[in-house]
LUMMAR-663688 format. One record per atom (N, C-alpha, C, O, CB): y negated, x negated, z negated. Coordinates in pm, whole numbers, plus 50000, padded with zeros to 5 digits. Glycine has a CB too. Layout:
N
YXZ ...
// end
This chain:
124
512154883150742 512064882750559 513124893350528 513234903950590 510294888250476 513834889650433 514704899650397 514304905150221 513364902150147 516314892550420 515404913450203 514584919850068 514464913349972 513914920449888 515054930450008 514674902949932 514874900049804 513884890349863 513054895449787 516354896949728 513334883049913 512374873350013 510914882449932 510034877849860 512704875850247 511174898149985 510074910549994 509394910949878 508264906149866 510664925150015 510174917849765 510634916149646 510384901049585 509834904149479 512014919949655 510424891049586 509684878849543 507764884149532 506934887949450 510084864749685 507954880449698 506164880049768 505774891749662 504974886749583 505804886049988 506084908949617 505824915049587 505814913549439 504994922249407 506234921649648 506194908449337 506364903549277 505264891249199 504994887649085 507264902849327 504704886349387 503644877549332 502934879449293 502434872649203 503164871549371 502284894249356 501054901949427 501004912649284 500054919449244 501474911149620 502064911449239 501874918749079 501594907348936 501384911248821 503594927849040 501624897848965 501444890348907 499954886248870 499474885348757 502124883748955 499024882949056 497964886549029 497244897649101 496514898549199 497424876949028 497824906449002 496994925248990 497174925548783 496634934048712 498694945949115 497974914748736 497744918648616 497024923148536 497504929848444 497864914548582 495514920548547 494154927648476 494214945048505 493834954748438 492494920148560 494874943648639 494774965848618 495504968648619 495964976748699 494274977848701 496304960848486 498014970648424 498784973948466 498704979448576 498204981348377 500104972148392 501624975148473 501334974648614 500234975748668 502384991048442 502494972648665 502954980248829 504384978248861 505104968248859 502114973048974 504454983348874 506034981148892 506334978949052 505564982149143 506964995348832 508144970449068 508284970749220 508994975149226 509554976449117 508374962449301 509764982449357 510654995549358 511294991949527 510684985849616 509505013749336 512454996849532 512864995449678 512254998849764 512015010849750 513775000049711 511684993449885 511115003850004 511484996950081 511554984750096 509655008350029 511945012150172 513005009550349 513744993450316 514544991850224 511495007050557 513194979750430 513224970450399 512054958250378 511804947550434 513974969450459 511524965350273 510844957450168 510684957349952 511524955849863 509564960450232 509524959249950 508884964849842 507844967949834 506834965149899 508914960149761 508284981049656 506594991549700 505864986449601 506534979449525 506515011949685 504894987449577 504374981349467 503405000249346 502375006249378 502954964949561 504055002249260 503365017249184 502745017049120 501935009249170 503885025649120 502385019649037 501235020648966 501365037048861 501665046848929 499905019949093 501235038748765 501495050948705 502605061348814 502515073448829 499915057848676 503455053148868 504065065248894 504005064349052 504995065649124 503325078348822 502715061849096 502225060349275 502365049649312 502265038749256 500785062649324 502595052349407 502675041949543 502155036049540 502615033949428 502505043349655 501175025949556 499755021649662 500235010949697 500125003349601 498115019149602 500715005849781 501414994349819 502514989649883 503434995149824 501544990549750 503084981349986 504374970949961 504494966350090 504024969650199 505874977349905 505204958250050 505134943850146 506544943450253 507754945250240 505214927350025 505844940950335 507714945150397 506804928350517 505604926150526 508384973050528 508094919150596 507934911650643 507044898350588 506824887650643 507714917450725 506614903750454 505804891250426 504094896450421 503184888550398 506134878550561 503914910150446 502824909050457 502394925450380 503164934950383 502504904650611 501114925750320 501164932650195 500144947050272 499014946450320 500384921550039 500934957350261 499654970350299 499834975650190 500754973250111 499774982550434 498664986150175 497804987950084 497645003650154 497745004650276 496494976050071 497365017050060 497205027350067 496085031150096 495135030850017 497565031449992 496035035750231 493845036750264 493205055250240 493805063150168 493325031550529 492535057150280 492035072250315 491065073150391 491225064950482 491615080150211 489455082750412 489085081150441 488095075950419 487255075550509 489305085250468 487805070050290 487065066450273 486765049350301 485715044250341 487035072250182 487945043350269 488705033150243 488995025250382 488675013350393 489945038250170 489615032350488 489885030250633 489365024350695 489995015250750 489895037650697 487725025950728 486475019250770 486075000650741 485554991450804 485415028650690 486865003650569 486214991050603 487604977750613 487464965650600 484914988150466 488934986050641 490484979750719 490394977850826 490974968950890 491704987350726 489114991750892 489094985651060 487614975051054 487184968251147 488825002351210 487184975950953 486104966650995 486424951950940 485594942950949 484654971850940 487454950650892 488454938850915 489164933551033 489474921651047 489384941050847 489404943051118 490624939951200 491794949351207 492404953851304 491144927851154 492004951751036 492824955850953 494094960851052 493624963951161 492134966150859 495644962851046 496074972551147 496724980151078 496974974250973 496804968451258 497324994351079 498395004151029 499824995651013 500094985651081 498575017551143 500354999150952 501614997350918 501975003451034 501175010151100 502135002250787 503335001451070 503415005151263 505055003451250 505254992051209 502414989751415 506105009351266 507135001251310 507845011051464 507235019051535 508314998651160 509455006151473 509865006451641 510705026251594 511355030451499 511574986651717 510405029551665 511525044351659 511925048251738 511075051051823 511245055951622 513095050851770 513955057651868 513575057752054 513945053852165 513905072851808 512475066151971 512105062752113 510235057652168 509695057352279 512575077952189 509725054252031 508345048952022 508275046851916 508765053151823 507285055652060 507425034151914 506545025851774 505815040751706 505095049751751 504875010551844 506395037951589 505325050451549 504235039451449 504255027251432 506295067251434 503515048151405 502415043151348 502205054251179 502455066051154 501025044251483 501615042051094 501995051050985 500495047550928 500505039150838 503535047250883 498895053750975 498325055850908 497245052350776 496085048350769 498885059150918 498375056450670 498105057550548 498135045250481 497495043550378 498865066150496 498825036650532 498865019850487 498855010950611 499545009350711 500345015450398 497295003850536 496664989850667 497704977650557 498214977150445 493924984650671 497534968950685 497994957150652 496204950450592 495154952450654 498934949050807 496344940750427 495584934750398 495374918750462 496184910650418 495774936650283 494684915050531 494684906250597 494044895150495 493004896150429 494084909650724 495224881150505 495874873950431 494554871050339 494594874650221 496694862350506 493324864250394 492584857250335 492094866450237 491284860750163 491714850850415 492264879350205 491434891350153 493014887650055 492924878149978 490894909650268 493824892150060 495124892349984 495364880849867 495754883449752 496244890850090 494964863649935 494694849549873 493704851449725 493954845849618 493784839250002 492864858049743 491634858649709 491534865149614 490884875549621 490904862149787 492144861249493 492364868849400 490984880149324 491414891049287 492954858549313 489954878449310 488664886549278 488774904849384 488734916049334 487034873449344 488924900949548 489574907049639 490634911449686 490794920849765 489424904449687 491574902949624 493034910149573 492754926049509 493044936949557 493824899449432 492174923149403 491784928849288 491864944549319 492604954149295 490354923349245 489934939949426 489204946249443 490254966549582 490314978649604 487894931949502 490714952849611 490984965049731 492664967749713 493414971549804 490534958449925 493044964749575 494254967449524 493934984649390 494644993049334 494814949249442 492524981549399 492214987849301 491535004249381 491635015449330 491174977349207 490905001049507 490665014349578 492485020249646 492905031849651 489255010049731 493025010749679 494275013249725 494765027249634 495165037649687 495234999249705 494635025349506 495005030149439 493825042749376 493385053049325 495545020049375 493845039749392 492285051849422 492565059649503 492875071149471 490815046549487 492545055549630 493235065749760 494385071549750 494515082249808 493495059249886 495535066049674 497045071849669 497135082049551 498165088749546 498205059249643 496335083749471 495955088649351 495645099149373 496405108049334 495095083049286 494465102549442 493945112749534 494685120449642 494375132349643 493025107049594 495705116449748 496395122249812 497085127149686 496605136049616 497035115349922 498465119449654 499425132049552 498655138149489 499145148849453 500485127849438 497465136249449 496685153649399 496435161749485 496625173549456 495275154549336 495905158049623 496075161849702 496665170549770 496235180749825 496105157249714 498475162749760 499305171149838 500265180949708 500855191649721 500335159949952 500175175649634 500285182449502 499765206549472 500295217549452 498895169149407 498235198949496 497025210249471 498025222249656 498405233949660 494385198649507 498065213549743 498985221249822 500085226249856 500265232849959 498985219749871 500935223349768 502205226149738 501765237349587 502735240249518 503225209749712 500935240749560 501295250049448 500485260749480 500505271749424 501055244849300 499395255749621 498735266649640 499875277949706 499985290049684 497455262949730 501005264749836 501305275049870 502655279949864 503315285149954 500875275549966 503095276449694 504135287549615 503315299149549 503775307349470 505065279849481 501995298449596 501765313949530 502035325249546 501615333749467 500915317349524 
// end
């Protein structure tokens, strides 16, 4: 799936998530990022939707058998444990998609808040 196909797939998700407010689609490596209120909470790569997870939501993804995003690095496969692939059966269900995306938006906002706090603490 090329970049324009990833963007089209991301726009499909945005259309289905319109109940939770404006979401923009940005370039994200070889795919398309999903951004709400300036915070990326998901992305589409190779047709798959990945959502931001945290310690509270990761077990729910694990229970579904979902896998974290990974890519092949120069010498090893790199796992990105902060984003998990949302299974198609959930991504295809409008109500479930909204529920899981809302949780991902919250997880991304909390992570951003923690990141900003740690930067300020280190600057003092």
